[in-house]
C-alpha positions as CSV (number, residue, x, y, z in Angstrom):
1,M,114.8,110.9,95.6
2,A,117.4,108.8,97.8
3,E,121.0,108.5,96.6
4,R,124.3,106.9,97.5
5,R,127.8,107.4,96.1
6,V,129.9,104.7,96.6
7,N,133.5,103.4,95.4
8,V,133.7,99.5,93.6
9,G,135.5,97.6,95.8
10,W,135.7,94.6,93.6
11,A,139.4,95.0,92.0
12,E,138.1,93.9,89.0
13,G,134.9,96.1,89.1
14,L,131.6,95.0,88.3
15,H,131.8,92.5,86.1
16,A,130.8,88.9,86.0
17,R,130.7,87.3,89.1
18,P,130.7,90.8,91.4
19,A,127.9,91.9,88.8
20,S,125.7,88.9,89.4
21,I,125.9,89.1,93.0
22,F,124.9,93.0,92.9
23,V,122.2,92.2,90.8
24,R,120.6,89.5,92.8
25,A,121.0,91.8,95.5
26,A,119.4,94.5,93.9
27,T,116.4,92.4,92.7
28,A,116.0,90.6,96.0
29,S,115.8,94.1,97.9
30,G,112.2,94.3,96.3
31,V,112.7,98.5,95.4
32,P,113.5,99.7,92.0
33,V,117.0,100.8,92.0
34,T,118.9,102.9,89.5
35,I,123.0,102.7,89.2
36,A,125.1,105.0,87.6
37,K,128.9,106.1,86.9
38,A,129.2,109.3,88.6
39,D,128.9,111.2,85.4
40,G,126.3,108.7,83.4
41,S,122.9,107.8,82.7
42,P,121.4,105.9,85.4
43,V,120.3,102.3,84.5
44,N,118.3,99.5,86.1
45,A,120.0,97.7,89.1
46,A,118.0,94.3,88.5
47,S,119.4,94.1,84.7
48,M,122.7,92.0,84.5
49,L,123.2,93.5,80.9
50,A,122.6,97.2,82.0
51,V,125.3,96.4,85.0
52,L,127.5,95.0,82.8
53,G,126.9,97.8,80.0
54,L,128.1,100.4,83.0
55,G,131.9,99.0,82.9
56,A,132.4,100.1,86.1
57,Q,135.8,99.7,87.3
58,G,137.3,99.1,90.8
59,G,138.0,102.1,92.8
60,E,135.3,104.1,90.4
61,E,132.4,106.3,92.2
62,I,129.1,104.9,91.5
63,V,125.6,106.3,92.0
64,L,122.9,104.3,93.5
65,S,119.0,105.6,93.4
66,S,115.8,105.1,94.1
67,D,112.7,107.1,95.2
68,A,110.4,104.2,96.1
69,E,109.3,103.7,99.8
70,G,112.2,101.8,101.9
71,A,114.6,103.0,99.4
72,D,117.0,104.2,102.1
73,A,117.3,100.9,103.9
74,A,117.8,99.1,100.3
75,L,120.4,101.6,99.2
76,D,122.6,101.3,102.5
77,K,122.5,97.4,102.0
78,L,123.6,98.0,98.1
79,A,126.0,100.4,98.9
80,K,127.7,98.2,101.7
81,L,127.7,95.3,99.2
82,V,129.5,97.4,96.3
83,A,131.8,99.1,98.7
84,E,133.0,96.2,100.5
85,G,133.4,94.1,97.4
86,L,131.5,91.1,99.1
87,E,131.8,87.9,97.6
88,E,128.6,86.7,98.2
89,L,125.1,87.9,99.3
90,P,124.6,88.3,102.9
91,E,122.3,86.8,105.0
92,T,120.4,90.2,105.3
93,V,120.0,91.3,101.8
């Protein structure tokens, strides 16, 4: 199982627009990914409701995981997106 631990770079956390950006990137990765708070249960990273339900705040650590083929590359891209708090999807996603 590949895993990345990263702190949420969006000041407002994974809410509304940042969550939408993240979910689109997770879906575009083509790899099933889960996301969880460091001490919580994992949820589907491609589900807007599940990601919003985490209530992840800015600066809080989250865990991205996948056991699919190509997981390392997908998790690297998603971790960078979350850590940097990017305001739109990079072309490389």
